DOBA-785989 format. One line per 10 residues: their letters; for each residue x, y, z of N, C-alpha, C. Coordinates in Angstrom, 2 decimals. Layout:
<recs>
a	X,Y,Z,X,Y,Z,X,Y,Z | ...
</recs>
This chain:
<recs>
mlptvplrfa	1.65,16.27,2.50,0.45,16.41,3.29,-0.59,15.39,2.83 | -1.12,14.65,3.77,-2.09,13.61,3.44,-3.45,14.23,3.13 | -4.18,13.63,2.21,-5.49,14.17,1.85,-6.51,13.94,2.96 | -7.58,14.72,2.92,-8.70,14.54,3.83,-9.53,13.36,3.35 | -9.88,12.48,4.26,-10.71,11.33,3.92,-12.03,11.43,4.67 | -13.10,10.84,4.13,-13.14,10.05,2.92,-12.94,10.92,1.67 | -12.35,10.28,0.67,-12.06,10.95,-0.60,-12.61,10.09,-1.73 | -13.59,10.63,-2.45,-14.15,9.90,-3.61,-13.24,10.12,-4.80 | -12.77,9.05,-5.40,-11.85,9.16,-6.53,-12.48,9.88,-7.71 | -13.79,9.73,-7.90,-14.47,10.41,-9.01,-14.39,11.92,-8.89
ddaafladlp	-14.15,12.42,-7.67,-14.04,13.86,-7.44,-12.62,14.39,-7.59 | -11.66,13.52,-7.88,-10.26,13.93,-7.99,-9.77,13.71,-9.43 | -10.03,14.70,-10.28,-9.69,14.59,-11.70,-8.19,14.41,-11.92 | -7.36,15.05,-11.11,-5.90,14.92,-11.28,-5.46,13.48,-11.01 | -6.01,12.86,-9.97,-5.70,11.46,-9.67,-6.13,10.56,-10.82 | -7.36,10.72,-11.29,-7.86,9.87,-12.38,-7.04,10.05,-13.65 | -6.60,11.27,-13.93,-5.78,11.52,-15.13,-4.40,10.90,-15.00 | -3.91,10.71,-13.78,-2.57,10.20,-13.55,-2.50,8.67,-13.50 | -3.65,8.02,-13.42,-3.65,6.55,-13.35,-2.95,5.94,-14.55 | -2.16,4.89,-14.36,-1.55,4.21,-15.50,-2.51,3.27,-16.23
ydpsvlffde	-3.73,3.13,-15.73,-4.79,2.34,-16.37,-6.02,3.23,-16.51 | -6.92,2.83,-17.35,-8.19,3.53,-17.49,-8.93,3.48,-16.14 | -9.58,4.56,-15.73,-10.30,4.56,-14.45,-11.35,3.45,-14.31 | -11.81,2.87,-15.41,-12.81,1.80,-15.32,-12.26,0.56,-14.63 | -10.94,0.42,-14.54,-10.36,-0.74,-13.85,-9.66,-0.35,-12.55 | -10.01,0.82,-12.01,-9.54,1.19,-10.68,-10.23,0.31,-9.64 | -11.51,0.02,-9.84,-12.37,-0.81,-8.99,-12.72,-0.18,-7.65 | -11.85,0.61,-7.05,-12.18,1.30,-5.81,-12.89,2.61,-6.15 | -13.85,2.99,-5.31,-14.51,4.28,-5.54,-14.16,5.31,-4.48 | -13.60,4.88,-3.35,-13.35,5.82,-2.27,-12.18,5.38,-1.39
ltaielggdr	-11.35,6.33,-1.04,-10.32,6.16,-0.01,-11.00,6.54,1.29 | -11.19,5.58,2.18,-11.99,5.82,3.38,-11.17,6.17,4.61 | -9.89,5.77,4.65,-9.06,6.07,5.83,-7.59,6.03,5.46 | -6.83,6.89,6.14,-5.36,6.85,6.11,-4.92,6.89,7.57 | -4.18,5.86,7.97,-3.77,5.73,9.37,-2.27,5.45,9.46 | -1.76,5.48,10.67,-0.35,5.18,10.94,0.58,6.01,10.06 | 0.27,7.29,9.91,1.12,8.17,9.13,1.17,7.83,7.66 | 0.19,7.14,7.17,0.13,6.77,5.76,0.52,5.33,5.48 | 0.85,4.56,6.52,1.24,3.17,6.31,0.05,2.21,6.29 | -1.14,2.69,6.62,-2.34,1.85,6.50,-3.42,2.67,5.81
lrcrmptlqp	-3.96,2.12,4.75,-5.03,2.77,4.02,-6.21,1.83,3.92 | -7.38,2.42,3.79,-8.60,1.64,3.57,-9.32,2.22,2.37 | -9.84,1.34,1.54,-10.61,1.74,0.36,-11.88,0.90,0.27 | -12.86,1.47,-0.40,-14.12,0.76,-0.64,-14.16,0.33,-2.10 | -14.58,-0.92,-2.30,-14.65,-1.50,-3.65,-16.07,-2.00,-3.90 | -16.88,-1.23,-4.64,-18.21,-1.72,-4.98,-18.11,-3.01,-5.80 | -19.08,-3.88,-5.66,-19.03,-5.15,-6.38,-20.06,-5.25,-7.50 | -20.90,-4.24,-7.66,-21.90,-4.27,-8.74,-21.39,-3.67,-10.04 | -20.25,-3.00,-10.01,-19.73,-2.37,-11.23,-19.27,-3.44,-12.23 | -19.28,-3.13,-13.52,-18.75,-4.09,-14.49,-17.28,-4.37,-14.21
mpitsaqrth	-16.90,-5.64,-14.23,-15.52,-6.04,-13.98,-15.09,-7.04,-15.04 | -13.93,-6.81,-15.67,-13.44,-7.80,-16.62,-13.29,-9.15,-15.93 | -13.33,-10.20,-16.66,-13.25,-11.58,-16.20,-14.52,-11.95,-15.43 | -14.90,-11.16,-14.43,-16.13,-11.43,-13.69,-17.33,-11.40,-14.64 | -17.38,-10.38,-15.49,-18.52,-10.26,-16.42,-18.48,-11.31,-17.52 | -17.34,-11.98,-17.70,-17.22,-13.01,-18.73,-17.46,-14.42,-18.18 | -17.80,-14.53,-16.91,-18.01,-15.85,-16.31,-19.24,-16.53,-16.91 | -19.10,-17.80,-17.14,-20.23,-18.64,-17.52,-20.71,-19.27,-16.22 | -21.77,-18.71,-15.70,-22.18,-19.08,-14.35,-23.18,-20.23,-14.33 | -23.21,-20.87,-13.19,-24.17,-21.92,-12.89,-24.51,-21.74,-11.40
pvrhpqhvag	-25.78,-21.77,-11.04,-26.15,-21.47,-9.64,-25.54,-22.41,-8.61 | -25.16,-23.61,-9.00,-24.59,-24.58,-8.06,-23.09,-24.76,-8.29 | -22.70,-25.02,-9.53,-21.31,-25.38,-9.82,-20.39,-24.17,-9.98 | -20.90,-23.04,-10.44,-20.04,-21.88,-10.69,-20.86,-20.59,-10.54 | -21.19,-20.24,-9.30,-21.97,-19.01,-9.11,-21.13,-17.79,-9.49 | -21.82,-16.74,-9.91,-21.10,-15.52,-10.26,-20.39,-14.99,-9.01 | -19.14,-14.54,-9.21,-18.34,-14.03,-8.10,-17.30,-13.04,-8.64 | -16.80,-12.19,-7.76,-15.72,-11.29,-8.13,-14.49,-12.16,-8.37 | -13.99,-12.13,-9.59,-12.88,-12.99,-9.97,-11.62,-12.68,-9.17 | -10.87,-13.72,-8.85,-9.61,-13.55,-8.13,-8.65,-12.63,-8.87
avmihatgmf	-8.63,-12.70,-10.19,-7.75,-11.84,-10.97,-8.10,-10.37,-10.78 | -9.38,-10.07,-10.58,-9.81,-8.70,-10.31,-9.24,-8.25,-8.97 | -9.28,-9.11,-7.97,-8.75,-8.74,-6.66,-7.23,-8.53,-6.72 | -6.53,-9.38,-7.45,-5.08,-9.20,-7.60,-4.80,-7.86,-8.28 | -5.52,-7.56,-9.36,-5.33,-6.27,-10.03,-5.65,-5.12,-9.08 | -6.71,-5.27,-8.28,-7.10,-4.22,-7.34,-5.97,-3.93,-6.35 | -5.19,-4.95,-5.96,-4.09,-4.70,-5.04,-3.03,-3.81,-5.69 | -2.79,-4.01,-6.98,-1.85,-3.13,-7.69,-2.35,-1.70,-7.74 | -3.64,-1.54,-7.98,-4.22,-0.20,-8.00,-4.19,0.41,-6.60 | -4.33,-0.42,-5.58,-4.23,0.07,-4.19,-2.81,0.59,-3.94
gfvhayyvlg	-1.82,-0.12,-4.47,-0.44,0.36,-4.36,-0.28,1.73,-5.01 | -0.95,1.94,-6.14,-0.89,3.24,-6.80,-1.55,4.31,-5.94 | -2.68,3.97,-5.31,-3.35,4.92,-4.42,-2.38,5.37,-3.32 | -1.67,4.42,-2.72,-0.70,4.75,-1.67,0.43,5.61,-2.23 | 0.98,5.20,-3.36,2.10,5.95,-3.95,1.69,7.39,-4.28 | 0.49,7.56,-4.80,0.02,8.88,-5.21,-0.28,9.78,-4.01 | -1.10,9.29,-3.10,-1.58,10.14,-2.01,-0.62,10.24,-0.82 | 0.17,9.20,-0.57,1.05,9.22,0.60,2.49,9.56,0.22 | 3.02,8.89,-0.81,4.41,9.13,-1.19,4.58,10.30,-2.15 | 3.48,10.74,-2.79,3.56,11.86,-3.73,4.17,11.50,-5.06
lrhhegwigy	4.18,10.21,-5.42,4.74,9.78,-6.70,3.70,9.99,-7.78 | 4.08,10.65,-8.85,3.15,10.98,-9.94,3.59,10.29,-11.22 | 2.66,9.57,-11.81,2.92,8.88,-13.07,3.35,9.87,-14.14 | 2.69,11.02,-14.22,3.01,12.01,-15.26,4.40,12.64,-15.05 | 5.00,12.44,-13.87,6.35,12.92,-13.61,7.39,11.82,-13.80 | 6.95,10.66,-14.29,7.88,9.58,-14.60,7.86,8.40,-13.65 | 7.09,8.47,-12.59,7.04,7.35,-11.64,6.09,6.26,-12.12 | 6.54,5.02,-12.05,5.70,3.89,-12.40,6.04,2.73,-11.47 | 5.03,2.01,-11.06,5.23,0.88,-10.16,4.88,-0.42,-10.83 | 5.65,-1.44,-10.49,5.39,-2.79,-10.98,5.51,-3.76,-9.83
gthihrvvfr	4.56,-4.68,-9.75,4.66,-5.74,-8.76,5.86,-6.60,-9.05 | 6.57,-7.01,-8.01,7.74,-7.86,-8.20,7.53,-9.26,-7.65 | 6.76,-9.36,-6.55,6.54,-10.66,-5.93,5.13,-10.72,-5.35 | 4.51,-11.85,-5.55,3.31,-12.18,-4.79,3.77,-13.23,-3.80 | 3.92,-12.82,-2.55,4.46,-13.70,-1.53,3.41,-14.69,-1.02 | 2.18,-14.20,-0.90,1.12,-15.04,-0.36,-0.22,-14.48,-0.82 | -1.09,-15.37,-1.25,-2.46,-14.99,-1.60,-3.38,-16.09,-1.09 | -4.44,-15.66,-0.41,-5.44,-16.60,0.08,-6.81,-16.02,-0.24 | -7.61,-16.78,-0.96,-9.00,-16.40,-1.21,-9.85,-17.16,-0.19 | -10.50,-16.41,0.70,-11.21,-17.01,1.83,-12.68,-17.29,1.54
klvtpgpapi	-13.29,-16.51,0.65,-14.71,-16.75,0.34,-15.03,-16.14,-1.01 | -16.02,-16.70,-1.68,-16.50,-16.12,-2.93,-17.34,-14.88,-2.60 | -17.14,-13.84,-3.38,-17.90,-12.61,-3.21,-18.90,-12.51,-4.36 | -20.17,-12.63,-4.03,-21.21,-12.46,-5.03,-21.42,-10.97,-5.26 | -21.36,-10.52,-6.52,-21.62,-9.10,-6.77,-22.99,-8.71,-6.22 | -23.03,-7.57,-5.54,-24.27,-7.10,-4.95,-24.08,-5.76,-4.28 | -25.04,-5.36,-3.46,-24.98,-4.03,-2.85,-23.87,-3.86,-1.81 | -23.41,-4.94,-1.19,-22.37,-4.83,-0.17,-20.99,-4.70,-0.83 | -20.25,-3.62,-0.52,-18.92,-3.46,-1.11,-17.89,-4.31,-0.37 | -16.74,-4.45,-0.98,-15.57,-5.00,-0.31,-14.89,-3.84,0.41
eatcliskkr	-14.55,-4.04,1.66,-13.80,-3.05,2.43,-12.35,-3.54,2.47 | -11.47,-2.82,1.81,-10.09,-3.27,1.62,-9.12,-2.46,2.47 | -8.15,-3.16,3.05,-7.10,-2.53,3.85,-5.75,-2.90,3.25 | -4.88,-1.90,3.18,-3.51,-2.08,2.71,-2.59,-1.58,3.82 | -1.67,-2.42,4.26,-0.70,-2.05,5.28,0.69,-2.14,4.67 | 1.47,-1.07,4.79,2.84,-1.07,4.30,3.69,-1.69,5.40 | 4.28,-2.86,5.11,5.06,-3.55,6.13,6.56,-3.29,6.00 | 7.01,-2.88,4.80,8.41,-2.52,4.57,8.44,-1.45,3.51 | 9.38,-0.53,3.65,9.55,0.46,2.59,10.97,0.99,2.60 | 11.50,1.16,1.42,12.76,1.84,1.19,12.48,2.88,0.12
vgktrcflry	12.55,4.14,0.50,12.19,5.22,-0.41,13.46,5.98,-0.79 | 13.76,5.99,-2.10,14.91,6.71,-2.60,14.49,7.78,-3.59 | 15.49,8.43,-4.21,15.18,9.51,-5.15,14.62,9.00,-6.47 | 15.03,7.81,-6.91,14.55,7.29,-8.19,13.97,5.89,-8.09 | 14.01,5.28,-6.91,13.44,3.95,-6.71,12.85,3.86,-5.31 | 11.72,3.19,-5.24,11.09,2.92,-3.95,10.66,1.46,-3.95 | 11.00,0.75,-2.89,10.57,-0.63,-2.73,9.56,-0.67,-1.59 | 8.44,-1.35,-1.83,7.42,-1.48,-0.79,6.93,-2.91,-0.70 | 6.65,-3.32,0.51,5.99,-4.61,0.74,4.65,-4.29,1.38 | 3.61,-4.87,0.83,2.24,-4.60,1.24,1.60,-5.86,1.81
sfeflhegqv	0.75,-5.67,2.80,-0.16,-6.71,3.26,-1.57,-6.21,2.98 | -2.39,-7.09,2.45,-3.76,-6.73,2.09,-4.75,-7.63,2.83 | -5.87,-7.02,3.21,-6.99,-7.77,3.74,-8.25,-7.15,3.17 | -9.05,-7.96,2.49,-10.31,-7.51,1.92,-11.43,-8.21,2.68 | -12.38,-7.40,3.17,-13.54,-7.93,3.89,-14.80,-7.72,3.07 | -15.68,-8.71,3.10,-16.98,-8.59,2.46,-18.02,-9.08,3.46 | -18.96,-8.21,3.76,-20.00,-8.51,4.75,-19.38,-8.99,6.06 | -18.27,-8.34,6.47,-17.63,-8.64,7.74,-16.72,-9.86,7.75 | -16.62,-10.56,6.63,-15.76,-11.75,6.57,-14.60,-11.51,5.61 | -13.45,-12.07,5.95,-12.28,-11.96,5.08,-12.55,-12.75,3.80
cyegeqsamw	-12.39,-12.07,2.67,-12.55,-12.77,1.39,-11.21,-12.89,0.66 | -10.23,-12.05,1.01,-8.93,-12.07,0.35,-7.87,-11.60,1.34 | -6.74,-12.29,1.36,-5.56,-11.87,2.10,-4.36,-12.03,1.19 | -3.42,-11.13,1.30,-2.23,-11.27,0.48,-1.07,-10.44,0.98 | 0.12,-10.83,0.55,1.34,-10.07,0.78,2.05,-9.99,-0.56 | 2.41,-8.77,-0.94,3.04,-8.55,-2.23,4.11,-7.47,-2.09 | 5.03,-7.46,-3.05,6.05,-6.42,-3.11,5.98,-5.73,-4.46 | 6.39,-4.47,-4.47,6.43,-3.70,-5.71,7.62,-2.76,-5.69 | 8.09,-2.45,-6.87,9.17,-1.49,-7.06,8.60,-0.31,-7.83 | 8.82,0.89,-7.32,8.44,2.13,-8.00,9.72,2.74,-8.53
ikvdeatpll	9.72,3.08,-9.80,10.92,3.58,-10.47,10.58,4.88,-11.19 | 11.49,5.83,-11.09,11.33,7.08,-11.85,12.12,6.93,-13.14 | 11.40,7.08,-14.25,12.03,6.95,-15.56,11.87,8.25,-16.33 | 12.74,8.45,-17.31,12.64,9.61,-18.19,13.19,9.22,-19.55 | 13.25,10.19,-20.45,13.71,9.91,-21.82,15.14,9.38,-21.84 | 15.97,9.86,-20.92,17.37,9.41,-20.87,17.49,8.01,-20.29 | 16.55,7.62,-19.42,16.58,6.30,-18.80,15.19,5.68,-18.91 | 14.86,5.10,-20.07,13.54,4.44,-20.21,13.41,3.27,-19.24 | 12.18,2.84,-19.03,11.90,1.81,-18.05,12.76,0.57,-18.23 | 12.84,0.03,-19.42,13.59,-1.21,-19.60,15.06,-1.03,-19.27
dalggggaa	15.62,0.14,-19.52,17.00,0.40,-19.12,17.09,0.51,-17.61 | 16.12,1.18,-16.98,16.12,1.33,-15.52,16.04,-0.02,-14.83 | 15.35,-0.97,-15.45,15.21,-2.31,-14.90,16.40,-3.21,-15.25 | 17.26,-2.74,-16.14,18.41,-3.54,-16.53,18.15,-4.53,-17.63 | 17.04,-4.39,-18.34,16.72,-5.37,-19.39,16.38,-4.72,-20.71 | 16.71,-3.47,-20.91,16.26,-2.78,-22.11,17.36,-2.57,-23.13 | 16.99,-1.85,-24.14,17.92,-1.52,-25.20,17.84,-2.48,-26.36 | 18.03,-1.94,-27.53,18.01,-2.78,-28.73,19.37,-3.43,-28.91 | 19.37,-4.61,-29.46,20.63,-5.34,-29.67,21.31,-4.87,-30.93
</recs>
């Protein structure tokens, strides 16, 4: 069953506890829409919050104005994948599910986003999915808008794998085990 939106992540303690990263790097504050049976999601990303890399920029008003770093947007897409896996697919990190990006097929940064009161409005569309009992493959298309203009577009793939003590992640991926 899909959650009721809008949904503020700060109000969902179970979701925040299940994140594979500290909530400070979730970057999104709200799931604003779920459409197409869960294949399209929208989230809001405030730009005034502290962000790694962005906060470390050595800025210059002409040559290097402060902006939301591209690395932050790439990381945000991975967190968006987790939002989809958690709320739509029902995959829980505490039950052994973990996702890893496998391919960045295309990334385009269309404009610099100056941190300020206007949030980024992000959309994630699931363009391919294969859902199994212990593995799920997804291909995502992303579009991030800032002040009505596209600032980021991308297509990426990720693999979600269920691991346990008998099959640790590196074994599940085919690269684990001590020699």
